[in-house]
C-alpha positions as CSV (number, residue, x, y, z in Angstrom):
1,M,5.5,-18.9,-16.4
2,V,7.1,-15.9,-17.6
3,A,9.1,-16.6,-20.5
4,W,5.8,-18.8,-21.5
5,A,3.6,-15.8,-21.5
6,K,6.9,-14.0,-23.3
7,E,6.1,-16.0,-25.9
8,G,2.4,-15.5,-26.0
9,H,1.0,-18.6,-24.3
10,E,-2.4,-17.7,-23.3
11,A,-2.6,-20.2,-20.1
12,A,0.1,-18.8,-18.6
13,F,-0.5,-15.3,-18.9
14,R,-4.1,-16.3,-17.2
15,E,-1.7,-18.1,-14.0
16,L,0.0,-15.5,-13.9
17,I,-3.5,-13.0,-13.5
18,R,-4.5,-15.8,-10.6
19,R,-1.5,-15.5,-8.7
20,Y,-1.1,-11.7,-8.6
21,E,-4.5,-10.4,-9.2
22,R,-5.0,-10.5,-5.3
23,P,-2.0,-8.8,-4.7
24,V,-2.4,-6.2,-6.8
25,F,-6.3,-5.3,-5.9
26,A,-4.5,-5.4,-2.3
27,L,-2.4,-2.9,-3.1
28,V,-4.7,-0.5,-5.6
29,Y,-7.8,-1.5,-2.8
30,R,-5.6,0.1,-0.2
31,M,-4.3,2.9,-2.6
32,V,-7.9,4.8,-4.1
33,R,-10.5,3.2,-1.3
34,D,-13.1,2.0,-3.7
35,R,-13.7,-1.4,-4.7
36,A,-15.2,-0.5,-8.2
37,L,-12.2,2.0,-8.7
38,A,-9.9,-0.6,-7.5
39,E,-10.8,-3.6,-9.8
40,D,-10.1,-1.1,-13.1
41,L,-7.7,-0.4,-11.7
42,S,-6.5,-3.4,-11.4
43,Q,-7.9,-4.6,-14.3
44,E,-5.5,-1.4,-16.5
45,T,-3.0,-2.8,-14.7
46,F,-3.2,-6.5,-15.9
47,I,-3.7,-5.1,-19.8
48,K,-0.7,-2.6,-19.1
49,V,1.1,-5.9,-17.9
50,L,0.6,-8.3,-21.9
51,N,0.7,-5.1,-24.0
52,A,4.2,-4.7,-21.7
53,L,5.0,-8.4,-21.2
54,A,7.8,-8.1,-24.2
55,S,9.5,-5.8,-22.9
56,Y,9.9,-7.6,-19.3
57,N,13.2,-8.0,-17.9
58,P,14.0,-11.6,-15.9
59,D,16.9,-9.5,-14.8
60,Y,14.3,-7.9,-11.2
61,K,11.5,-9.9,-9.3
62,F,8.4,-10.3,-12.3
63,S,6.6,-9.4,-8.8
64,S,8.1,-5.5,-8.5
65,W,7.6,-5.1,-12.4
66,I,4.1,-5.8,-11.5
67,F,3.4,-4.4,-8.7
68,K,5.5,-1.1,-9.9
69,I,2.4,-0.8,-13.0
70,A,-0.3,-1.0,-10.6
71,N,1.2,1.9,-8.3
72,N,1.8,3.6,-11.0
73,A,-1.9,3.2,-12.3
74,A,-2.8,3.7,-8.4
75,I,-0.7,7.3,-8.4
76,D,-2.0,8.8,-11.5
77,H,-5.6,8.1,-10.8
78,I,-5.1,9.7,-6.7
79,R,-3.3,12.7,-8.9
80,K,-6.3,13.1,-11.0
81,K,-8.5,12.5,-8.2
82,D,-6.7,13.1,-5.1
83,L,-8.6,10.7,-3.2
84,D,-8.3,9.7,0.5
85,T,-5.8,6.1,0.7
86,L,-5.7,3.9,3.2
87,S,-7.9,1.5,4.3
88,L,-7.5,-0.6,8.0
89,D,-10.0,-2.9,7.8
90,G,-7.7,-5.8,6.2
91,A,-8.1,-6.4,3.1
92,P,-11.2,-6.3,0.7
93,D,-11.1,-9.9,-0.5
94,A,-10.2,-11.1,2.8
95,D,-14.0,-12.8,3.8
96,T,-13.8,-14.9,6.5
97,P,-12.9,-13.5,10.1
98,D,-9.4,-14.9,9.9
99,A,-8.6,-13.5,6.8
100,I,-9.6,-9.7,7.8
101,K,-7.9,-10.2,10.9
102,A,-4.8,-11.5,9.7
103,T,-4.4,-8.1,6.4
104,Q,-5.7,-6.0,9.1
105,L,-3.4,-3.1,9.6
106,Q,-2.6,-3.8,13.6
107,I,-2.5,-0.7,15.3
108,G,-2.7,-2.2,19.1
109,T,-1.5,-5.1,21.2
110,G,-4.6,-7.5,21.1
111,G,-5.2,-7.9,24.7
112,E,-7.1,-5.2,25.4
113,S,-9.6,-4.2,27.2
114,P,-13.3,-2.7,25.4
115,L,-11.7,0.9,26.4
116,D,-8.6,0.4,24.8
117,E,-9.7,-1.3,21.4
118,V,-12.2,1.4,21.0
119,A,-8.9,3.9,21.7
120,S,-6.5,2.0,19.5
121,K,-9.8,2.3,16.7
122,E,-9.5,5.8,17.6
123,L,-5.9,6.4,16.9
124,G,-6.4,3.7,13.7
125,S,-8.9,6.8,11.9
126,A,-6.6,9.2,12.7
127,I,-4.0,7.3,11.6
128,E,-5.7,6.8,7.9
129,R,-6.9,10.5,8.1
130,A,-3.1,11.1,8.4
131,I,-1.7,9.4,5.5
132,S,-4.5,10.4,3.5
133,K,-3.2,14.1,3.1
134,L,0.4,13.0,2.5
135,R,1.2,13.8,-0.8
136,P,0.6,10.6,-3.2
137,E,4.7,9.3,-3.4
138,Y,4.9,9.6,0.3
139,R,1.6,7.8,0.5
140,A,3.1,4.8,-1.4
141,C,5.9,4.6,0.0
142,I,4.7,5.1,3.4
143,L,1.8,1.8,2.6
144,L,4.1,0.2,0.4
145,R,6.5,0.0,4.1
146,F,4.3,-0.9,6.7
147,V,1.5,-2.4,4.8
148,E,2.7,-4.3,2.6
149,G,6.5,-4.9,4.1
150,Y,8.2,-4.2,1.4
151,S,12.3,-3.4,1.6
152,Y,13.1,-0.2,0.9
153,E,14.7,-1.5,-2.1
154,E,12.2,-3.0,-3.1
155,I,10.0,0.1,-2.8
156,A,13.1,1.5,-5.5
157,D,12.4,-0.2,-7.5
158,V,8.4,-0.5,-7.7
159,M,8.4,3.3,-7.8
160,E,11.3,3.7,-9.9
161,I,13.3,6.0,-7.8
162,P,16.9,5.7,-6.4
163,L,16.7,4.4,-2.8
164,G,18.1,7.5,-1.3
165,T,14.9,9.5,-2.3
166,V,12.3,6.5,-0.3
167,K,14.6,7.3,2.7
168,T,13.8,10.8,1.9
169,Y,9.8,10.2,1.0
170,I,9.3,8.2,4.8
171,H,11.5,10.7,6.2
172,R,8.9,13.2,5.1
173,A,6.4,11.4,5.5
174,R,6.7,10.6,9.1
175,N,7.3,13.5,9.9
176,E,4.2,14.8,8.4
177,L,2.4,12.0,10.6
178,R,3.6,13.0,13.0
179,E,2.6,16.5,12.6
180,H,-1.0,15.7,11.4
181,L,-1.0,13.6,14.7
182,A,0.5,15.6,17.3
183,D,-2.9,16.8,19.4
184,R,-2.9,12.5,20.2
185,R,-0.3,12.0,21.6
186,P,0.8,12.2,25.3
187,E,1.8,15.3,27.0
188,T,4.5,15.0,29.4
189,P,4.4,16.5,32.5
190,P,6.9,19.9,32.9
191,A,10.2,18.8,34.5
192,K,10.6,19.9,37.8
193,A,12.4,22.0,39.0
194,P,15.1,21.0,42.1
């Protein structure tokens, strides 16, 4: 399909858009948290893909290449606007309760009492706020790893950074998240003296 699109077949390019439209939109939406903006950035992504399709190297996964373009568009915008970023409410195109549940960031265990469910939602909001405070690069690594489920190697490909840098960003992001969420951790009682 990609080879046909590279040769200028419009139908092949439309099929690529159809295949990647939702995943690209979902990634961008989780980064910028604004439906209209995510639509604009997704459209910008596909325009860039069309313009750069001739330079695509088939030795690499097409999905990683297109997500790299989408991720860069979102990061560039975040740097300009310094937006809050993550939605715990599932993918924006999830239109049924099952689809929403399947795409939500899972915080609780699933068999919770109503009180536990409220506590999980509060924790989810705290995590969302903490992630929004991260540098855009850290934020992207955290979202790609823990929301989208990418491997470190795939994140390195998408973000065009060395594998060691991905590991460093995720490590630093985790430390920053721990600091931002320190007040949410249960206190451990001091050890009793013998």
